C-alpha positions in Angstrom: -24.7 1.9 -4.0 -23.8 -0.7 -1.3 -20.9 -3.0 -1.0 -21.4 -6.4 -2.7 -22.0 -9.4 -0.5 -19.0 -11.3 0.9 -17.6 -14.0 -1.4 -14.9 -16.6 -1.2 -12.1 -17.2 -3.7 -12.7 -19.9 -6.3 -8.9 -20.4 -6.7 -5.8 -19.8 -4.7 -2.1 -20.5 -5.2 1.4 -20.0 -4.1 3.6 -18.6 -6.9 7.3 -19.3 -6.9 8.9 -16.0 -7.8 12.5 -17.0 -7.1 15.0 -16.1 -4.3 13.1 -18.5 -2.0 9.9 -16.4 -2.1 6.4 -17.8 -2.5 3.7 -15.2 -3.3 0.2 -16.1 -2.3 -2.6 -15.2 -4.7 -6.3 -15.8 -4.9 -9.1 -15.1 -7.4 -12.8 -14.6 -6.9 -15.8 -13.4 -8.8 -16.3 -14.2 -12.5 -13.5 -16.2 -14.1 -14.4 -14.6 -17.5 -14.9 -11.1 -16.1 -12.9 -7.9 -16.4 -9.7 -8.5 -14.4 -8.9 -6.3 -11.5 -5.8 -6.7 -9.3 -5.9 -5.2 -5.8 -2.6 -3.9 -4.3 -2.7 -3.6 -0.6 -1.0 -0.9 1.5 1.8 -0.9 4.0 4.0 -2.1 2.4 3.5 -5.2 4.4 -0.2 -5.0 5.4 -1.3 -8.1 3.3 -4.6 -8.5 1.5 -8.0 -8.7 3.3 -11.3 -10.4 2.3 -13.3 -7.2 2.6 -11.6 -5.7 -0.4 -13.5 -8.2 -2.7 -16.8 -6.5 -1.8 -15.9 -3.4 -3.9 -16.3 -5.3 -7.2 -19.4 -6.7 -8.9 -18.6 -10.5 -8.7 -20.6 -11.2 -11.8 -18.6 -8.6 -13.8 -15.1 -8.8 -12.4 -12.3 -11.4 -12.1 -11.0 -10.2 -8.7 -7.3 -10.9 -8.2 -5.6 -10.4 -4.8 -2.1 -11.2 -3.6 0.1 -10.7 -0.6 3.2 -8.9 -1.5 6.6 -10.4 -0.6 7.1 -11.5 3.0 3.6 -10.6 4.3 0.2 -12.2 4.7 0.3 -15.8 3.5 3.4 -15.2 1.3 6.6 -16.9 2.4 8.9 -16.6 4.2 7.2 -14.2 6.5 8.8 -11.0 7.8 7.1 -11.8 11.2 10.2 -14.1 11.7 12.9 -11.6 12.8 15.6 -13.7 11.2 14.1 -13.6 7.7 16.1 -11.3 5.4 14.3 -8.7 3.3 17.3 -8.3 0.9 15.3 -9.6 -2.1 12.1 -7.6 -1.4 12.2 -4.3 -3.3 9.8 -2.3 -5.5 11.3 -3.8 -8.6 10.7 -7.3 -7.3 7.1 -6.5 -6.6 6.6 -5.1 -10.2 8.1 -8.3 -11.6 5.9 -10.4 -9.3 2.8 -8.7 -10.7 3.9 -9.4 -14.3 4.5 -13.0 -13.4 1.1 -13.3 -11.8 -0.6 -11.6 -14.7 1.0 -14.1 -17.1 0.2 -17.0 -14.8 -3.4 -16.1 -14.8 -3.4 -15.5 -18.5 -4.6 -11.9 -18.1 -3.8 -9.5 -21.0 -4.8 -6.2 -19.3 -6.3 -5.5 -15.9 -7.7 -2.7 -13.9 -5.3 -1.8 -11.1 -6.6 -0.8 -7.7 -4.3 0.5 -5.0 -4.7 2.0 -1.5 -2.0 4.0 0.4 1.3 2.3 -0.4 -0.6 0.3 -3.0 -1.0 3.5 -5.0 2.8 3.9 -5.3 3.2 0.3 -6.4 0.3 0.7 -8.8 1.7 3.9 -10.4 5.2 2.4 -10.7 3.8 -0.8 -12.2 1.6 1.2 -14.7 4.6 3.4 -15.7 6.7 0.3 -16.3 3.9 -1.6 -18.1 1.3 0.9 -19.4 0.1 -1.6 -22.1 -1.1 -3.9 -19.3 -3.3 -1.4 -17.5 -6.9 -0.7 -18.4 -7.5 1.8 -15.7 -6.2 2.9 -12.2 -8.3 3.4 -9.1 -6.2 4.9 -6.3 -7.3 5.7 -2.8 -5.4 7.6 -0.2 -2.8 8.5 -2.8 0.9 8.1 -2.1 4.0 8.6 -4.2 6.6 7.7 -1.5 9.0 10.5 -2.2 11.7 11.3 0.4 9.8 14.4 1.3 6.6 12.4 1.8 8.3 9.9 4.1 9.9 12.7 6.1 6.6 14.4 6.5 4.9 11.3 7.8 7.6 10.3 10.3 8.9 13.7 11.4 6.9 16.7 10.3 3.5 15.7 11.6 5.0 15.6 15.0 3.7 19.1 15.2 0.2 17.7 15.4 1.1 14.8 17.8 4.1 15.9 19.9 3.6 13.5 22.8 3.2 10.4 20.6 6.1 11.4 18.3 8.3 11.9 21.3 7.6 8.3 22.3 8.4 7.2 18.7 11.7 9.2 18.8 12.6 7.7 22.2 12.7 4.3 20.6 16.0 4.8 18.8 19.5 5.3 20.4 20.1 8.8 21.9 22.8 9.6 19.3 20.2 9.0 16.4 17.2 10.9 17.8 17.9 14.1 15.9 18.6 12.3 12.6 16.6 10.2 10.2 14.3 8.1 12.4 13.1 5.9 9.5 16.7 4.8 8.8 17.3 4.4 12.6 14.3 2.1 12.9 15.4 0.1 9.8 18.7 -0.6 11.6 16.8 -1.7 14.7 14.3 -3.8 12.9 16.4 -5.3 10.2 20.0 -5.1 11.2 20.2 -5.4 14.9 19.9 -9.2 15.0 18.3 -9.0 18.5 14.7 -10.2 18.6 14.0 -8.2 21.8 15.2 -5.0 20.2 13.2 -5.8 17.1 10.0 -6.5 19.1 10.3 -3.2 21.0 10.9 -1.3 17.7 8.0 -2.9 16.0 5.7 -1.9 18.9 6.9 1.7 18.8 6.6 1.9 15.0 3.0 0.6 15.0 2.1 2.9 17.9 3.2 5.8 15.8 1.3 4.5 12.7 -1.8 4.4 14.8 -1.2 7.8 16.2 -0.7 9.3 12.7 -4.4 8.6 11.9 -5.8 9.2 15.4 -7.1 12.6 14.6 -9.4 11.3 11.9 -13.2 11.1 12.4 -14.3 7.8 13.9 -10.8 6.6 14.6 -10.2 3.6 16.9 -6.9 1.8 17.5 -6.0 -0.8 14.9 -6.8 -4.4 16.0 -4.1 -5.7 13.7 -1.4 -3.9 15.7 -2.4 -6.0 18.7 -0.9 -9.0 16.9 2.8 -9.3 17.6 3.5 -11.2 14.4 1.7 -8.6 12.3 3.5 -5.8 14.1 6.9 -7.4 13.3 6.0 -8.2 9.7 4.5 -4.7 9.0 7.1 -2.6 10.8 10.1 -4.4 9.3 8.8 -4.2 5.7 7.7 -0.5 5.9 11.0 0.6 7.5 12.9 -1.4 4.9 11.1 0.2 2.0 10.9 3.7 3.3 14.6 3.9 4.4 15.5 3.0 0.8 13.2 5.5 -0.7 11.2 2.6 -2.1 14.0 2.3 -4.7 12.5 5.2 -6.6 14.4 8.2 -7.9 13.4 11.6 -6.6 9.9 12.4 -7.9 10.2 9.5 -10.3 6.4 8.9 -10.3 5.7 12.5 -11.3 8.6 12.6 -13.8 7.3 9.5 -15.6 3.6 10.3 -15.4 3.6 11.0 -19.2 3.7 7.2 -19.5 0.2 7.0 -18.1 -1.2 8.9 -21.1 -4.4 7.3 -22.3 -5.0 5.3 -19.0 -8.1 6.6 -17.2 -7.6 7.2 -13.5 -9.7 7.8 -10.5 -7.9 9.5 -7.5 -9.8 9.5 -4.2 -8.3 11.3 -1.2 -9.4 12.4 2.3 -9.0 16.1 3.0 -8.2 15.2 6.7 -5.3 12.8 5.9 -2.6 14.6 7.8 0.0 11.9 6.9 -0.7 12.3 3.2 -1.5 15.9 2.4 -3.9 16.7 -0.5 -1.1 18.3 -2.5 0.2 14.7 -3.2 -2.7 13.6 -5.4 -3.2 17.2 -6.7 0.3 17.2 -8.1 -0.2 13.8 -9.7 -3.5 15.0 -11.3 -1.7 18.0 -12.8 0.9 15.7 -14.4 -1.7 13.1 -15.5 -4.6 14.7 -17.4 -6.5 11.4 -17.8 -6.9 11.2 -14.0 -9.9 12.7 -12.1 -9.3 13.7 -8.5 -12.0 13.8 -5.8 -11.1 15.1 -2.4 -13.5 13.9 0.3 -14.0 16.7 2.8 -14.8 14.7 6.0 -12.4 11.8 5.5 -8.9 10.9 6.4 -6.4 8.2 5.4 -8.9 5.4 6.2 -11.7 7.0 4.3 -15.4 7.3 5.0 -18.8 6.3 3.7 -18.4 8.8 0.9 -15.0 7.3 0.1 -16.6 3.9 -0.3 -19.3 5.3 -2.5 -16.7 6.8 -4.8 -14.8 3.5 -4.9 -18.0 1.6 -5.9 -18.8 4.1 -8.5 -15.3 3.8 -10.0 -15.5 0.0 -10.0 -18.9 0.2 -11.8 -17.4 2.6 -14.4 -14.7 0.2 -15.4 -16.4 -3.2 -15.1 -16.7 -3.5 -18.8 -13.7 -1.4 -19.8 -12.1 -2.4 -23.2 
């Protein structure tokens, strides 16, 4: 199987979700097709046109959106002065329900990658009657232990790069919670120069965390100062608050996914997200099928793409 040809949206919009937020959305493919909503990573990465190519445009109504404060949604977190106070997981779940109702969708396939997996799982556990199936790639659950692993523990693989990341916070905070320290720099300092330096260091670490994967090259998106600010501020905001999830909440409430078919695709070489994360989820969710891709990391591989396309074909006419 090959990716489908590039397509353009047939409709776009800006949805007023309250609190001064506008959430950008777009639809492509078949207006009468099986609905699928794509949840991007980050949090704060924004949607990308290439994601549309995973879905048969004659079979799917493809829904994309930019989560609060990123991409084309407003106001943008790339403005250091914009507050993130009304940007939480619970707001994102409510935004999805508002968009579903706005588009007059009854039930949809939910696709998530990286952070998008956590959002997809939390949404499905809150509204299981609205989910036809879940397709999750580079699976995350955003538990405190997962966040600590990514921003502290994998320093053992990348000691020099992590030391530069650690050096970005005040000396008194370097032996403590770096995610919380960066959140203070990015979202509470009120100094745009401090914020810009922190955003650069944060994104340098994000790039380093996937640098051991086959075929890695530095992210072009991190070369954009506005993107760095948007991304780093939102990620630090979410992760320093534990994504507003109780400890192991996703696993605890996995019983609410009963009857929802799931496809879990994860790279064996994803050092930032160890394979035990999707494995534990699959144990708690019998309707899910886990495939571990041997020569892939967080960003996937040709085999990862093949599995995504197979999953999309499986659910294109799901009831």
